[in-house]
N, C-alpha and C positions, 0 to 999 in steps of 0.2 A: 673611672680611670682613662678608659679607652673609647668613649663614646662618641659617636659621629652625630653632630647636630642635625636636627630633621631637616634635609632636603633645601639648601641654600641656592640662590640663583646661579645657573649654568651662565656666567658672563662670557660676552665675546668682544673683547676690546683689542687684541693683538694678534696679529700673525707674522710671525718671523721668518726669515728664509732658512735659518739654520738653528738648530737647538743652542749651538756656541753663540749666536747672536742674540738670542732669546734671553739666555743667561746673563750675559753682559747687560743688557738693557733693561731686563726686567726682574731678575732674582740677583741682583748685585747684593754683596754682603760686607761688611765690615766688622772687625772685632772690637770697635770703640763701643764703651758701654753708653746707653742712653743717648745715640745720635738721633737729632730730629730728621727727618725726612723732609723734603720740600712740601708745603702746605698743600699743594694739588695732588699728591699722590695719593691715589684711591686704594683702600685696602692694605696699608702697609703691616707687612708679617714680622713679628718679633719673637724671639725666643730667649730663654733663660734657664739657668741650673748647670746640671752635670753634663758635659760634652764628651762622655766616655767613649761612644760609638759613632761620633759625628752626627747625633740626632739633633743638635742645635742648628744644623744647616749653615754654619760659619765656616767659610774656607779660611784656614790658618794652621798655624804649626802648633796649635795649642790644644789639639784634640785630648781630652782627657781632663782638662782643666774646667772650672765652673765661671759660669758667668753671672755675678750676683745681681746684676739688673737686666731689664730686656735689652737685647742688642738688634738691631736692624737686620733681617735676613734678605729682603727684597720686596716688591711691590706688587700690584694687581692680583692679589689674594683675596680669595672670598672665604674659605674654610680650611682650618688645619687640624688634622687628626694625629694624635700621639699614642706611642705604645713604648715597651721597653725596649730601646735600641734602635728605632727607627719612627719617621713621621711621614705623614702626607699633606700635601697642599692640593687645594682646586683653585687653578688660577681663573682670572676674569675671561678668559677666552675659553672656559670649559675643559682644560688642559689638566691632567693629574701629573704632580711631580712627587719624588719620593727621594729622601735621603737617610743615611745612617748606616747599620748593619746590613749588609745585603747576602749575608752567607746562605739565607734560607730561600731565596727568590722573592722575599717580601719587596724588593724594590722594584719588582717588573723587568728586570734586566737579563733575565735567564735564570737558571736553577741557582747559580751562586754567582756573586761577583763581589769585588773588592768593597770595602767601606768607602761610602761616598760623603763627604762633608759638605756638599753644596747639592742643592736640587737635581735630579736627573729626571727626564720626560718619562712616563709610563706610556707605553702604546696601546691605548685601548681598541677594541674592534670597531671598525668603521661604522659610521651611524650611531654609536652608543652616545646618548647625551646625557652625560654625568652631571648630576647635580649634588652629590654628597660623597663623602670618602670616610672610611674607618679604619684605624690602623689596629691589628691586634697582635696576639702573641706568635711573632714570626710569620705573621700573614697580613693581607691587606685585603680591602674590600672598596667596592665603589658601587653606587646607586644611580640608576638612570631615573629620567623624568617620569617613566611609566611604572618605576617599581622594581625593575630587574636589577639583580645583584650579580656584580662580577667579584671573583675571587681569586687570589694568586699568592704564592708562597708555600711555606712548609704545610705538609698535610698529614703528619705523624698521627694526630688526632682525628682525622676526618674533618677538620675544621673548614676546609674547602666545601664541604657539603656536596660533593659530587657524587656520592654513594659508594664510595671506596676510601680506604686510608693508604698512604704510601709509607716507605720504610723510612727511617731516619737518614739514609743518605739518597732520598728522591725528594725533590722539591718541584713545585711548577710556578716557573718565573713569567708566565704569561697570564695574563686575564682571561678567565672562562666563566661563563654564565652559570649560576645555580640552578638547575632545572626544578621545576615544580614550586618556586618560591615566586612570587609575585606581589604587587603592590606594596613593597617594603619601603618604610620611610625613615627607619634609623636601625643601626646595628650596633651592638655592644660586644665586646669580647673580653676573656680573661683568662686565668689559669696561672701555672707557674712552668718555667721550663717549656718541655715539649709536651706539656698535661694541660690542653687548650679546648675552651668550649667558645661558641658563639650564640648569640642571641638577636632576632629580628624582630622589630615592630611593623606590623602593616597598616595601611589605611583604614582597615576595617576594624582595629583595635585588638587584633590577635597577636600573640607572642609565639614565635618559634625558637626552638633550641636544637642544637646538635654538637657533637664533639665528644669529648671524655666524659663518661659517666663517674663523677668523682664528688663525693659529699652531697650528693643529691642537687648539683648546680644545674641539671637539666629540666628539674621540676617536673618530673614524670613520674614521681613516686620510688623512683630507684635509688637507692643509696649506694652507688658503686664505689670500688675502691680504686679506681683509675686505670684499671685493666679492661674495662668494656668500652665500647665506643658506639655512638649513634651517628651514622654517616651521613645521614639525609635528614633535613629539617622535619620536626614534627612539633605540632602544636602544643602549648602548655594550658591545661584546663585550669578554670577558677579565676582568670585575669581578663574576661571579656570586656571590651571596651578601652583598653588602655590606651594612654596617650602619650606616655614616654616610658623609656626602660633605662636602666643603670646596671653597671656590673663592676664587680671587683673580682679577685683571685679565685673566689670558689663562692660567690654569693650573686644573684640578679635579683632586681626590684622592677616593679611594675606600678606606675601610677594610674589610676584609674578614677573616673568621677566620683569622689568622696572616699578614697580610701587608696592606702598604697599597700602593696603585697610584696612579699620577699621570699625566697628559697634559697637554700644550700646549708653551707656550715654556720653553725649558730653557737658554736663551743666558746666564743668570746664577745657575745653580744650583739653579733654583727646584724641581726634580723630586726633589733630594737622591739622585742615582743615581750619583753619584761621577764625573760627566763632568768637573768642574772647568773650566769655560769661563770662569767669572769674568767674564762679560759680553765675550767677545772674538768670538764668531762666530754668534751667535743660533740656537743649535741648538734644532730642534723635534722633539718626539715627538709625532705625530698618533695613536698608538695607546698605551693603557696600558702604562706600564713600572713594574717594582718601585722602591719608594724603599728606599734601602740603610741600614735602621735596623742598629744593632749587633746582632749575634747574641744570642738570648735575650730580646730586649726583645717584650715582649707589648702591642701598641698598644693603648689602649681609647678615646683622643679625639684628633682632629685638629681644625688650623685653618690658614687660610692669608689673608694679608692683603698690602696694598700694591699700589701700582699697578705699572708696569712698570719694573723688575723686582719681584718679592714675596718675601716671607718665609713659612716655614712653622713650626708649632709644634704638638707633640703630648705626650700624657701616657701613660704606660705603666699597666698594671695594678697595679703596685707604686706607682705615684704619683710617679715621676721624670718630669722635664721634658725635652723634646729640642727644639732650633730648628735649622733649616738655612735656606739660600738666602742671597741679596746681604745683606750686613749683618746678616742674623738679626735683624730689628727692632733694629737699633742696639746690639748687644749687643759691638761692638767686634770683629767678626770676620766672615769670610765662611766658611761652612759648606757643603764639598760635598755632605755627607752629615749625616744628623740627629746631633746632637752633645749631650750630657748638660749641662744647664745649672742652675747652683745655685739652689735655692729657698731662703729664709730660714727657718731651724729645719729644715730639711730636711723641712718640711711635706708630707704627701701631695696630689699634684694630681689632681682628679677631672674637670676639665674646662677646655679651653682655646680660645682664638680669637685672632684677629689683625685689627687695623685697618689703615688705611692707614699709620699710623706708630707703631702700638703692638703690643706682645704683652699678652694676658692671661692669667691662669692662676689658676683657683679652687682653694682647698684644700678638704678634707673638712670642715673647719670653719666654712665659708661664708665664707672671708676672700679678698679678691680682689686679686692682684698685677698690676703691669704693668711694663714698660720700654719707652723708645723714644726717638723724636727730639726732641720738645718736652714738656716736663714740664707745660704748660698745656692739653695735648690728652690725655693718658693719665688724668687725675684724681689726680694724686699730691698736691695740695693745695698746690702752689707755683705762681707764676706765672713765665713766662719760657720761652726758647725753647732750654733746654741739652739736650744729649743726657744720657738717664740709661741707662746700659748694665746696670745690676744690677735685679732687681726691687724695686720699692718698693709698699708696701700702698696702695690706693685707698681712703681712709678713709670708712666709712659713718656715718652718725648712729648715736649710742649704741644699742646693745642691738640693732643690725639685723644680720642675716646675709645675704650675697648668695644669692638662689635661682637666678637666672638673668640672664645679661648678653649683650651684644652689643657690638661695635666697628663704629663706623662710618667716615668716612674720616679725620677729624682730631677724632673725638669718640667718647665712648661712653655707654652707658646700662644700668641694671641694673634688675631687680624684688629688692627685699630684704623680709625679714620677721623675725620672732624665732624661727622654726624653723630646724632645720639640716638641711643635704643629707643623704642616706644611705638613704631607702627605696627599695629594690628596684622596678623596674618592669620591665612586659612590653610589647614593642612588636610582636611578631611570634612566631608558632608554626609552623614548617615541616617536613614537611607538615600541613596543618590537618585533614588527615581520617587515618583508620586503620582497622585492623580492630577488631572487638569484643574480640577476644581478647587485643588488646595485644601486647607483644613487639617493636614496630618502633621504629625510632630516630627521635627527633624533637629538632629543635634550637629552642631559645627564644632569642629575641634581647631585649634590653633594656638597663637599665643597674641600676648598684648590686649587681651578683653578685659573691660572694666565696666563699672556702673555707666550709663549713658549711651550704650554702644548700640547702634541701629544696624539691622539686618536687612539686606535686599537680595532678592532672587531676581536677577537681571535689573528691571528698573522697578520692581513692583517690591514693597516693602513687607516684610514678615510682620507678624503681630505675635503679643505674648512673649515678647523676647525676655528671657531669663538669664542672666549672666551668672552661671554656676561657679565659674572660678575664671582665672586669667586665660585658662586654656579651654574652655567649653561653655557653648551657649545653647540653650534649647529654644526654639522658636516655633510657631505655627506657620506652614508654607502658604504663601498666598496663591491664588489661581494663576495660572498661565500655560504657556505651550512650549514645546520644543525643548531645546538644550539651553540653559542659562548658567552664569557665573553667580556664584552666592558670594557676596562679600560684605565686609563688616566696616561700618563708617564710625570713626570716634575721633573726637577733639579735632576736627578738620582735616582728619586724614582717613584713609580707607586702605585696607588689605589689597596687596598686588593680587591680580587676576591669575590664577594659574591653572594647571590641568587637574589639580587636586580639588578645586572648588566647584566642579561642574553638576548640575542637578537637571535632570530630564525629567519633563512631565509625560507620562506614559501614553497618554491619549492622542499624543499629536504624531504626526509622521516624521520621519528619520529626517533631520537636517543634513545638508551636505557639508563637506569638510570645512568649506569657507564661509560657512554661516555660524555666528555667533548670535542665537535669536532672543530677540524680544518679539512680542508680538508686534507685527508689522502693522496693524492697525488700532494698536491701544492707545494712540494718543489722545491727550485731551484736546477738547475742541478749542480753537483759537478764538480771538476775539471777532473773527469774521464768520463764526459758526462752522466752517469747514473742519473735516477730520482728515488730517494727511495720512497717507499711506506709504509703505517703504516695500518696494519690489527687490528684482535681481540687482545684482551688484558684480561688478568684474573690473579688471585690470588690464592694462595692456602698455608695456613700457612704463612710464613713469604717470600714466593717467587712468583714473578710475571712474568707472561709468556707473551711474546707480539710476534705477526708475523710481520716479515719485509721481504720486496721485494725490488727488483731493476729492472727497466724496462730501456730499451735502446738498442742502436746498438750491435749487437755481439762485443765481445772483449772490451766493456766498463764495468764499475764498479761503486760501489757506497761506499764510504767511510762514515759510519754513526756511530753516538753515540747515545745511549739511558740512561737515567738517570731518576731515581725517585727522587722526593724531596717535601718537604712541605714549606708552608709559616710559619715561627715563627712571631708571634705578639709579640713586646717587649714593655713593659711599665716599668718605675721604675729600668730599668736595668735587669729585669726578664723576662723569656718566658712567656707569659700568654694566647697564644693560639697557636695551632698547627693544621693547616689543609691544604688540597690542596686549599681550598677556605676558607679565614679566616673569614666568616660571620661578618664582621663589617658592617653591613647592613646601618648604618647611622653613620660613624665614626665621624662625624664632632665634637662631642663631646668627642671623646675617645683620640685624640691626641698621638697615639703611631706609633713605627715604625716597619717595616717589614723586615725580612730577610729571604731569601730562603736556606733551609739546603739540602744538597744532601744527599741521603740515601742509593744509589746505582747506579752504573754506569759501562757501558761496551761500548766499541768501536770494530767495526768488518769491514770488507770489503766483499761486496756482489757482485757476478758477475751479470751481466745482464741476466735476464729472470730467476734468481734463486729466491728462499725464503729460509726463515730460521725461525725458533722459538726460541727465545732469552730468558733466564732466567735471572732475576736480583733479587738477595737475598738481603733482608735489612741487612745493616751492624748494628753495636752495638748500634748507635743512633737510628737506625729505629725499632730495637727489644725493645729498653727501650721505645720508644714512644708508641708502639703497645701493650706492655705489661700493663694489667688491663685495656684497653679500649675494648669497644664491637666492635667500628668501628674506623679505621683508614684511612683518605681519603688521598691518595697520588697522586701526578702529575707526569704522565710519560710524557717526552719529548724525540722527536726523532729529531736529528739535523744533518746537512751535511754543512761542511764549516762555522759553525758559525750560520747557518739558521737554525731555527726550522721548521720543515716539518710536524710534526703531533703531537698532544698531546692527551691525555686520562686521566681521572680520574679513578684510580683504589681503589677499597675498600679492605682494609685488614680487616678481621673480625675474632674475637676471641669469645671464650665464656665467659660469664660473670660469675665471680666467685660467688658461692652461699654464702651468709653470714651466 
């Protein structure tokens, strides 16, 4: 219902002089339905459904009405998160915006503020590099690139995780860090009224919960009655290795390799474990139990929604859709266990979610489908209150594909662009350290994995690659030194390099902050028998300097090429991120494409036994990217005969201009 997609890119595309100008230029809105934005607009934000509290982000005099079709809210969006009464968006500049009901501090404008029907900026602490947001029950959350969580809003249930709970008359309208919680990749929340809980997933696969002890929703073995509270995060036992979580009113689910587990209220078949209660006796499971999927189904995406009772939705690694729970989102049936559900044209499903009254399923082609109780809440394009039991397309403006979406209570929102989903992403590497000799087993989690994927530790290929699901790969690590990026290559694309994909060989000395190591001398021999080496690299102004050498017998030589490049993340036809590593730490919801852009290059021949300092000066594109930035991270690659023999990350730094 209110899950946050795992760590999309902190895009840096704009910087306006005032919030007013920013809203005018990048978060414009129109009440017209299905208005197509310019084709060049990256990450168009759209919303639909019930606008009771301004949660659609559409400025008008129509608050309280429903928008049957997706309406444009603004551009430059990366990720949207929804809850009952308010919503959040992460913009392409890494800025967080909020709108809707602000009575409980959840808009980040102080303890209480008037309803906002257009996005207002949330002031995050200085230096907080936000990569994901989550909207909860009268509270809000933001996750940084390092996995730190900031929380703000109502704290009556202890949902801010700060070790205490506030009275109903007190709210915290300023983002503050949750102490003792690190490495977080996803947040989900649930509850009803001021009876709230929060669950967090970490990069190591652990699940933490806190908030109201009600109906076993914290998964700690306690079947609370809503009068007890856990005000600090505590780990849930029995779900090690989780890769995704989902939650509704009083239920939480964790996807692990090979199984889905759930806990909480099971009185109306919510946990899909074949109890068959059908709302008769209020069964509760206060510890994780396995959801009873059909044999052989490899689940790779889960969602849960609804008040009490709730309904679950999942997709398999082969693209099939499954539903369970009370009414199973109004599909004309109560499913005690996950049951396959028809998708128009048998389109493969890659992502799912559920709102209070709707199910949502996204295809590999970027088409969003929904079914539910009210056709004017699910974005079908028709007004009314009819039950729609079969999946219907949620129509997007012409030429736009859904990249990321979220279901609110009786509304929904999506980020759409002209690109298609499909690029693999890496969100975690476990273990993240290993011996220099390699040979150990490593599990890579992320999204978009499929048969035929190759895995690289820096420039060295992993062996024994086993694709467990679209979200998990197990490999044997190659030999290496230093710290490298682990990336997945598939169908001509590769996963963006992120801080979450780092792997360190334990026998090597620590690398400097500016070094993204490959073995400097692990290159293949060129046609002239020499072996090139890569030494120190540095930058000054717009010029990089690197030391190159050539080893080999007398008379041999090395023909090498050195280049500077960046990775551009492209969404909606526009460049939305530029970096040596494009920090899309959990880009499963981002659905963007990557392109490498060369900013400088040089070729030369070195005689064996010789060395040379080579200068590379940024071209016009590089200088343009550097202009106005405090730091530009650029990848230096040295190759011979088409084989990369060494890489470095070089930081070009410029002084910030004073305002």
